[in-house]
C-alpha positions as CSV (number, residue, x, y, z in Angstrom):
1,X,-48.2,122.1,73.5
2,X,-51.9,122.0,75.2
3,X,-55.0,123.6,73.5
4,X,-58.5,124.4,75.1
5,X,-61.4,125.0,73.0
6,X,-64.8,124.8,74.2
7,X,-63.8,122.9,77.7
8,X,-61.9,120.2,75.1
9,X,-58.2,120.3,76.2
10,X,-56.4,118.3,73.5
11,X,-52.8,116.8,74.1
12,X,-50.7,116.0,71.2
13,X,-47.0,115.0,71.1
14,X,-46.5,117.2,68.3
15,X,-46.6,114.6,65.3
16,X,-49.6,112.8,63.6
17,X,-51.4,110.9,64.1
18,X,-53.7,112.2,67.4
19,X,-53.0,109.5,70.2
20,X,-55.1,110.6,73.3
21,X,-57.8,112.9,74.0
22,X,-59.2,114.4,77.5
23,X,-63.1,115.3,77.1
24,X,-64.7,117.7,79.5
25,X,-61.8,118.5,82.0
26,X,-60.3,115.7,84.7
27,X,-63.2,115.0,86.4
28,X,-65.2,113.3,83.5
29,X,-62.2,112.5,81.5
30,X,-62.2,109.6,78.7
31,X,-58.8,108.4,77.5
32,X,-58.9,106.9,74.4
33,X,-56.3,104.8,72.4
34,X,-57.4,105.6,68.9
35,X,-56.3,103.3,66.3
36,X,-54.0,104.7,63.6
37,X,-55.6,104.8,59.9
38,X,-53.3,103.3,57.8
39,X,-53.7,104.1,54.1
40,X,-53.7,101.4,51.9
41,X,-54.2,103.2,48.5
42,X,-55.8,100.8,46.6
43,X,-58.6,102.1,44.0
44,X,-61.6,100.3,42.3
45,X,-59.8,99.9,39.4
46,X,-57.0,97.6,40.9
47,X,-59.6,95.1,41.9
48,X,-59.8,91.8,40.2
49,X,-63.5,91.8,39.3
50,X,-63.2,95.5,37.6
51,X,-60.1,94.7,35.6
52,X,-62.1,91.2,34.2
53,X,-65.2,93.3,33.3
54,X,-63.3,96.1,31.5
55,X,-61.6,93.0,29.9
56,X,-64.7,91.3,28.8
57,X,-66.5,94.7,27.6
58,X,-63.4,95.5,25.7
59,X,-63.8,91.8,24.1
60,X,-67.5,92.6,23.5
61,X,-66.6,96.0,21.7
62,X,-63.7,94.2,19.5
63,X,-66.4,91.1,18.1
64,X,-69.1,94.2,17.9
65,X,-66.5,95.8,15.7
66,X,-65.6,92.6,13.8
67,X,-69.1,91.6,13.2
68,X,-69.9,95.3,11.7
69,X,-67.0,94.8,9.3
70,X,-68.0,91.6,8.1
71,X,-71.6,92.7,7.3
72,X,-70.5,96.0,5.6
73,X,-67.9,93.8,3.5
74,X,-71.2,91.8,2.7
75,X,-73.1,94.7,1.9
76,X,-70.5,96.2,-0.4
77,X,-70.4,92.6,-2.2
78,X,-73.8,92.6,-3.0
79,X,-73.9,96.2,-4.0
80,X,-71.2,95.8,-6.4
81,X,-73.0,92.3,-7.8
82,X,-76.4,94.8,-8.0
83,X,-74.6,97.4,-9.8
84,X,-72.8,94.5,-12.5
85,X,-76.4,93.5,-13.2
86,X,-77.8,96.7,-13.6
87,X,-74.8,97.7,-15.9
88,X,-75.4,94.5,-17.8
89,X,-79.2,95.1,-18.1
90,X,-78.7,98.5,-19.2
91,X,-76.2,97.6,-22.2
92,X,-78.9,94.7,-23.2
93,X,-81.6,97.3,-23.5
94,X,-79.3,99.4,-25.6
95,X,-78.7,96.4,-27.9
96,X,-82.1,96.1,-28.1
97,X,-83.0,99.4,-29.0
98,X,-80.6,99.5,-31.6
99,X,-81.4,96.3,-33.2
100,X,-85.2,97.4,-33.0
101,X,-83.8,100.7,-34.7
102,X,-82.3,98.8,-37.4
103,X,-85.0,96.9,-38.0
104,X,-87.1,99.7,-38.2
105,X,-85.0,101.0,-40.8
106,X,-85.1,97.8,-42.7
107,X,-88.6,97.8,-42.5
108,X,-89.0,101.4,-44.0
109,X,-86.5,100.5,-47.0
110,X,-88.6,97.4,-47.6
111,X,-91.8,99.6,-47.4
112,X,-90.5,102.4,-50.0
113,X,-89.2,99.1,-52.1
114,X,-92.7,97.8,-52.0
115,X,-94.1,101.2,-53.0
116,X,-91.8,101.7,-56.1
117,X,-92.3,98.0,-57.0
118,X,-96.5,98.7,-56.7
119,X,-95.9,102.2,-58.6
120,X,-93.9,100.3,-61.9
121,X,-96.6,97.8,-61.6
122,X,-99.2,100.3,-62.1
123,X,-97.4,101.6,-65.0
124,X,-97.1,98.7,-66.7
125,X,-100.9,97.1,-65.8
126,X,-102.1,99.0,-69.2
127,X,-99.1,97.4,-71.2
128,X,-99.9,94.0,-69.8
129,X,-103.7,94.3,-70.4
130,X,-103.3,95.4,-73.7
131,X,-100.7,92.5,-74.1
132,X,-103.7,90.2,-73.0
133,X,-105.6,91.9,-75.4
134,X,-103.4,90.4,-78.2
135,X,-103.2,87.0,-76.9
136,X,-106.7,86.5,-76.4
137,X,-107.8,87.6,-79.8
138,X,-105.1,84.9,-81.3
139,X,-102.8,87.9,-82.8
140,X,-100.1,86.7,-80.4
141,X,-98.4,83.2,-80.9
142,X,-95.1,81.3,-80.1
143,X,-91.9,81.6,-82.0
144,X,-91.9,79.2,-84.8
145,X,-88.3,78.1,-84.0
146,X,-85.4,79.1,-82.4
147,X,-84.0,81.1,-85.3
148,X,-86.8,83.0,-85.5
149,X,-86.7,84.2,-82.2
150,X,-83.0,85.4,-82.5
151,X,-83.8,87.1,-85.5
152,X,-86.8,88.9,-83.3
153,X,-84.3,89.7,-80.7
154,X,-82.2,91.3,-83.2
155,X,-85.0,93.9,-83.8
156,X,-86.0,94.8,-80.3
157,X,-84.5,97.6,-78.7
158,X,-85.3,96.8,-74.8
159,X,-81.7,95.9,-74.3
160,X,-80.6,99.7,-75.6
161,X,-82.5,101.3,-72.1
162,X,-80.2,102.0,-69.3
163,X,-80.3,100.5,-66.4
164,X,-80.9,102.9,-63.3
165,X,-82.6,102.9,-59.9
166,X,-86.0,103.9,-61.5
167,X,-85.6,101.4,-64.6
168,X,-84.3,97.8,-63.2
169,X,-84.6,94.4,-64.4
170,X,-88.5,94.1,-64.0
171,X,-88.9,97.1,-66.6
172,X,-86.7,95.3,-68.9
173,X,-88.5,92.3,-68.5
174,X,-92.0,94.1,-68.9
175,X,-91.2,96.4,-72.1
176,X,-89.9,93.0,-73.9
177,X,-93.0,91.1,-73.4
178,X,-94.9,94.2,-74.2
179,X,-93.1,94.3,-77.3
180,X,-92.9,90.6,-78.3
181,X,-96.7,90.5,-77.9
182,X,-97.5,93.7,-79.9
183,X,-95.3,92.1,-83.0
184,X,-97.5,88.8,-82.2
185,X,-95.0,86.4,-80.5
186,X,-95.3,85.1,-76.8
187,X,-92.8,86.2,-74.2
188,X,-93.4,86.3,-70.6
189,X,-91.7,88.1,-68.0
190,X,-90.4,85.4,-65.3
191,X,-88.8,85.7,-61.8
192,X,-85.8,83.3,-60.6
193,X,-87.0,82.8,-57.5
194,X,-83.3,81.7,-56.4
195,X,-82.0,85.3,-57.1
196,X,-85.2,87.2,-57.6
197,X,-84.2,88.4,-60.6
198,X,-86.2,89.0,-63.5
199,X,-86.1,87.7,-67.0
200,X,-88.1,86.6,-69.6
201,X,-89.4,83.2,-70.8
202,X,-90.3,82.3,-74.5
203,X,-91.9,79.2,-75.6
204,X,-91.2,77.4,-78.5
205,X,-92.6,73.8,-79.3
206,X,-92.0,71.7,-75.9
207,X,-89.0,73.8,-74.8
208,X,-88.9,77.0,-72.9
209,X,-85.8,79.7,-73.5
210,X,-84.8,82.1,-71.1
211,X,-84.0,85.7,-72.1
212,X,-82.3,88.1,-70.6
213,X,-83.6,91.5,-71.7
214,X,-80.8,93.6,-70.7
215,X,-78.3,92.1,-73.1
216,X,-80.3,89.6,-75.2
217,X,-78.6,86.6,-73.9
218,X,-80.9,82.9,-74.7
219,X,-80.4,80.0,-72.9
220,X,-82.4,76.7,-72.8
221,X,-84.7,77.0,-70.0
222,X,-86.6,73.8,-69.7
223,X,-87.0,70.7,-72.1
224,X,-90.4,69.0,-72.4
225,X,-91.4,71.2,-69.4
226,X,-88.4,69.8,-67.4
227,X,-85.9,72.5,-66.3
228,X,-82.4,72.5,-67.4
């Protein structure tokens, strides 16, 4: 089949591709055997270089992911250690606060006890001053014998007092000493340093006798100044 378009005549065989072309009629015609174009169907992604580049890129992404995961794991471990340290520090602070509160409470209790003791010492100060007056004037002296001490204790009523939170061992000791000195005998309040308990001491000759003013119990405390 022949077709003329703009003075160009194309001869076709009825199948593709086009094989012969006649241009400008017979006078100036040139026949060309045009090469047949054969599609290979090869894309850019099928080249070896591109495949290697893609593999390297994927490998780099994988390495980056592994490194990021490793760093994240290390950061979590550091954060966990930090949190544990903070928790331990908080517990230590709580313990110190509790100990401080306990010490403050104990100090308040000691101060209260000292205040109570000071008031007791103040109330017995006048009695002690009176007893000293007796001793200075020569109106008080030591007991002549152990039997004389026992006889006097039978007449004293200090042990009949009731022990309470406001009348303790120190009050018993000062009361008995005051009674004895007023009756003309030397009996002194004394503190047992080992127990902190206060009792009385009566000198007889070269010996010292310990007296428990709460029950009139008597024991030899020292002989010739040497404690037993």
